[in-house]
C-alpha positions in Angstrom: 136.0 104.6 111.6 134.1 106.2 114.3 134.8 105.6 118.0 131.2 104.7 119.3 130.9 102.5 122.2 127.4 100.8 122.9 126.3 98.6 125.6 123.8 96.0 125.2 120.8 98.3 126.6 121.9 101.3 124.5 121.7 98.9 121.6 118.3 97.7 122.2 116.9 101.1 123.0 118.3 102.5 119.8 117.0 99.4 117.5 113.7 99.3 119.4 113.1 103.1 118.5 114.5 103.0 115.0 112.6 99.7 114.3 109.4 101.1 115.7 109.5 104.4 113.7 110.5 102.2 110.2 107.2 99.9 110.9 105.3 103.1 111.3 106.1 104.1 107.8 108.6 106.6 108.6 111.7 107.0 106.2 115.0 106.0 107.6 116.6 109.6 107.6 113.6 111.0 109.1 113.5 108.2 111.7 117.1 109.0 112.7 116.5 112.6 113.2 113.5 111.7 115.6 115.7 109.3 117.7 118.4 111.9 117.8 116.1 114.5 119.0 113.9 112.5 121.5 117.1 110.8 122.9 118.8 112.0 126.3 121.5 109.4 125.9 124.8 110.8 124.4 125.9 107.7 122.7 122.5 107.1 121.3 122.5 110.6 119.8 126.1 110.0 118.4 124.9 106.7 116.8 122.0 108.5 115.4 123.8 111.3 113.8 126.7 108.8 112.2 124.0 106.7 110.8 122.1 109.8 109.3 125.3 111.1 108.2 126.7 108.0 106.5 123.4 107.2 104.7 123.1 110.6 103.3 126.4 110.4 101.8 125.3 107.1 99.7 126.0 104.4 102.0 123.6 101.6 102.9 122.9 100.2 106.3 125.0 97.3 105.9 128.0 99.5 105.0 127.3 101.5 108.3 127.1 98.3 110.3 130.3 97.1 108.8 131.9 100.5 109.7 131.2 99.4 113.3 132.0 95.9 114.1 132.2 96.2 117.9 128.4 97.3 117.8 127.0 95.1 115.2 127.7 91.5 114.8 128.0 89.4 111.7 124.3 88.2 112.7 123.3 91.8 112.7 124.9 92.7 109.5 123.1 89.2 107.8 119.7 90.4 109.2 120.1 93.8 107.7 121.0 92.4 104.2 117.9 90.3 104.2 116.2 93.4 105.4 117.3 95.5 102.4 116.7 92.8 100.1 113.1 92.0 101.0 112.3 95.5 101.9 111.3 94.4 105.4 113.8 96.5 107.5 111.5 97.4 110.1 110.6 93.7 111.0 114.4 92.8 111.0 115.1 95.5 113.3 112.3 93.9 115.5 114.0 90.5 115.4 117.6 91.9 116.2 115.9 93.8 119.1 114.2 90.6 120.4 117.5 88.5 120.1 119.5 91.1 122.0 116.7 91.3 124.8 117.1 87.5 124.9 120.8 87.6 125.4 120.5 90.3 128.0 117.9 88.3 130.1 120.2 85.2 130.0 123.3 87.0 130.6 121.3 88.9 133.7 120.1 85.4 135.0 123.8 84.2 135.1 125.2 87.0 136.9 122.6 86.9 139.4 123.5 83.7 140.2 127.1 84.6 140.7 126.7 88.0 142.4 125.7 86.9 145.7 128.1 84.2 146.5 130.9 86.2 144.9 130.3 89.2 146.9 130.2 87.2 150.2 133.5 85.6 149.1 135.1 89.0 148.4 133.9 90.3 152.0 135.2 87.5 153.6 138.6 87.7 152.0 138.9 91.4 152.9 137.8 90.6 156.5 140.5 88.0 156.6 143.1 90.2 155.5 142.1 92.9 157.9 142.2 90.4 161.0 145.7 88.9 159.9 147.2 92.2 158.9 145.6 94.5 161.7 144.3 92.5 164.4 146.6 89.8 165.0 149.7 91.9 165.1 148.3 94.1 168.1 147.2 90.9 169.9 150.8 89.3 169.2 152.4 92.2 170.5 150.4 91.7 174.0 151.1 88.0 174.1 155.0 88.9 173.4 155.1 91.4 176.1 153.3 89.0 178.6 155.9 86.2 177.7 153.1 83.5 177.1 153.7 80.4 175.5 151.6 80.1 172.3 149.8 77.0 171.3 150.8 75.8 167.9 147.5 76.9 166.3 148.1 80.4 167.3 152.0 80.2 166.2 150.6 78.9 162.7 147.9 82.2 162.6 150.8 84.6 163.5 153.3 83.1 161.1 150.5 83.6 158.2 150.0 87.4 159.7 153.8 87.7 159.1 153.9 86.5 155.8 151.0 88.4 154.2 152.5 91.8 156.1 156.0 90.9 154.7 155.0 89.7 151.1 151.7 91.4 150.5 153.0 93.7 148.1 154.7 91.3 146.1 151.6 89.0 146.1 149.4 91.8 144.8 152.2 92.4 142.0 152.5 88.6 141.2 148.7 88.7 141.1 148.4 91.3 138.6 151.1 90.0 136.3 149.4 86.6 136.5 146.0 88.1 135.4 147.9 90.5 132.7 149.7 87.2 131.4 146.6 85.1 131.2 144.7 87.9 129.2 147.6 88.1 126.8 147.5 84.3 126.6 144.0 84.4 125.5 144.8 86.0 122.4 146.9 82.9 121.5 144.4 80.8 119.3 145.6 77.4 120.7 145.5 78.4 124.3 142.2 80.3 123.9 140.8 76.9 122.3 142.1 74.8 125.2 140.7 77.2 127.7 137.3 77.4 126.1 137.4 73.5 126.1 138.3 72.8 129.5 136.0 75.7 131.2 133.1 73.6 129.9 134.4 70.9 132.1 134.0 73.1 135.4 132.1 71.4 138.3 128.9 73.2 139.1 129.0 75.8 136.2 129.4 73.6 133.5 125.9 73.1 132.8 125.0 76.6 132.7 128.0 77.4 130.4 126.9 74.8 128.1 123.3 75.6 127.9 124.0 79.0 127.4 125.9 78.0 124.3 123.4 76.1 123.1 120.8 78.7 123.6 122.8 81.2 121.4 123.2 78.4 118.8 119.5 77.3 118.5 118.2 80.8 118.7 120.2 82.5 116.4 120.0 79.7 113.7 116.1 79.5 114.2 116.2 83.3 113.9 118.3 83.0 110.5 116.4 80.0 109.1 112.9 81.9 109.4 114.5 84.9 107.5 115.2 82.5 104.8 118.8 82.4 104.9 120.7 79.2 103.6 121.6 76.8 106.2 125.4 77.1 105.2 125.1 80.9 105.6 123.2 80.8 108.7 125.9 78.4 110.5 128.7 80.7 109.4 127.0 83.7 111.0 125.9 81.5 114.1 129.5 80.7 114.6 130.6 84.2 115.0 128.4 84.5 118.0 129.4 81.6 120.1 132.4 83.4 121.6 134.0 79.9 122.3 136.6 78.6 120.2 135.8 74.8 121.0 132.3 75.5 119.6 133.6 77.3 116.9 135.7 74.4 115.5 132.6 72.0 115.6 130.7 74.3 113.7 133.4 74.3 111.1 133.1 70.6 111.2 129.5 70.8 110.9 129.8 73.0 107.9 132.2 70.6 106.1 129.8 67.7 106.6 126.9 69.6 105.2 128.8 70.7 102.1 129.6 67.0 101.2 125.9 66.1 101.5 125.0 65.5 105.1 121.8 66.9 106.9 122.3 69.0 109.8 120.9 66.4 112.2 123.5 64.0 111.0 126.2 66.4 111.3 125.2 67.1 114.9 125.9 63.7 115.7 122.6 62.0 114.8 124.5 59.8 112.3 126.9 58.6 115.2 123.9 57.7 117.3 122.0 55.8 114.7 125.3 53.9 113.7 125.8 52.8 117.2 122.1 51.6 117.6 122.5 49.6 114.4 125.9 48.0 115.9 128.1 49.4 113.2 131.6 50.0 113.5 132.4 53.6 113.8 136.2 53.5 113.2 139.0 56.0 113.5 136.4 58.7 113.8 134.5 57.8 116.8 136.5 60.2 119.0 135.7 63.2 116.6 132.0 61.8 116.9 131.9 61.5 120.6 133.2 65.0 120.9 130.1 66.3 118.6 127.7 64.5 120.5 129.1 65.8 123.7 128.8 69.3 122.3 125.2 68.7 121.1 123.3 66.6 123.1 121.3 63.6 121.5 117.8 65.3 122.0 119.2 68.2 120.0 120.1 66.1 117.1 116.8 64.0 117.2 114.8 67.2 117.4 116.5 68.7 114.6 115.8 65.4 112.5 112.3 65.8 113.1 112.4 69.4 112.1 114.0 68.3 108.9 111.3 65.6 108.1 108.4 67.7 108.8 109.5 71.1 107.4 109.5 72.7 110.6 113.3 72.8 111.3 113.3 76.6 112.6 110.1 75.8 114.9 112.0 72.7 116.6 115.2 74.8 117.2 112.9 77.5 118.9 111.4 74.7 121.1 115.1 73.8 122.2 115.9 77.1 123.0 112.9 77.5 125.2 113.7 74.1 126.8 117.4 75.1 127.3 116.2 78.4 128.8 114.1 76.7 131.4 116.9 74.1 132.3 119.2 77.5 133.0 116.5 78.8 135.3 116.4 75.5 137.3 120.3 75.1 137.3 120.7 78.6 138.4 118.2 78.4 141.3 119.9 75.1 142.3 123.5 76.5 142.3 122.4 79.5 144.4 120.7 77.4 147.0 123.6 75.1 147.1 126.7 77.4 147.1 125.4 80.1 149.5 125.1 77.6 152.6 128.5 76.2 151.8 130.4 79.5 151.4 128.8 80.8 154.7 129.7 77.8 156.6 133.1 77.8 155.0 133.7 81.2 155.7 132.3 81.2 159.2 134.7 78.3 160.0 137.8 79.8 158.8 137.0 83.0 160.6 136.1 81.0 163.9 139.4 79.0 163.7 141.4 82.4 163.3 139.7 84.2 166.3 140.0 80.8 168.3 143.9 80.6 167.8 144.0 84.4 168.6 142.0 84.2 171.7 143.3 80.8 173.1 146.4 82.1 174.8 144.3 84.7 176.5 142.0 82.2 178.0 145.2 80.2 179.2 146.4 83.3 180.8 143.0 83.9 182.6 143.1 80.2 183.6 146.6 80.7 185.1 145.8 83.7 187.1 142.4 82.1 188.6 
């Protein structure tokens, strides 16, 4: 198996060039040769060469993608399979490129919302550590030589300074061990499920995380249904793109419901809503129904039902994806405008308290002299 790593940006460039050449009527092998000689990116050249060699040896595009699971997802492979079956490989490449661009844009929005407050927080922590481990000890020596009675607040700050200097290395090692242990724990299916479930309940960011998952669900499913892939197969492929074990398990349950004859809208929670409206008893499955509605909001199941009744399911899913994208934009702007002043005021207050505690004995000394 080849060791080819691809960033999302590189994948988009490769697929975009590949699709453009195929849509222009250029044969696959020739298109790969053109990409190889025209690209200045080493990894794209490696990918082009590997694709060309594999296809010339008798493999098809699906088999090539299966040999690169870290680059091409189940969604990509299903789309390539559809492209080979229908002879519309160029259109399929265009669809995959558009989906990757949408995902890249969504991730960029979320990262932009977090970069500024995160950077301020990191700078503030570094500033506090420098003050506590470098500045405070020097001033403490001055006060100790002057035999000044230190106020309680100053003593607390000096005590914290001593603790950081004496145990800083142990704290850093403990932090590294904790991070390593957490990464290992995520490999445990039960722990990962509980983590993915609870992270959706985080205050402030839960709205963005849920909407991101719903965007992936609606966009992926709409694309697959537009490609005439059956609903069961489409949901199985969408499941692999969730990157959240909590939602993956719910999609497994939805698939089970559909296999016994339920519609997608009913499986998403529409059945529960309708039974509640009619005043029917839900029984022992009410907890499961509530969890399903919590994962997939009422407006989504209602829109899906309209799509099922009118024969425009993929179109309704696309409309919901657009709506969720707009919601994410609004939420991100609101979070940015709310978090920034809180962080700035909080950090400013903390640094101010430390400086006041350090300087308070000095002011007392000046007052005594006068």
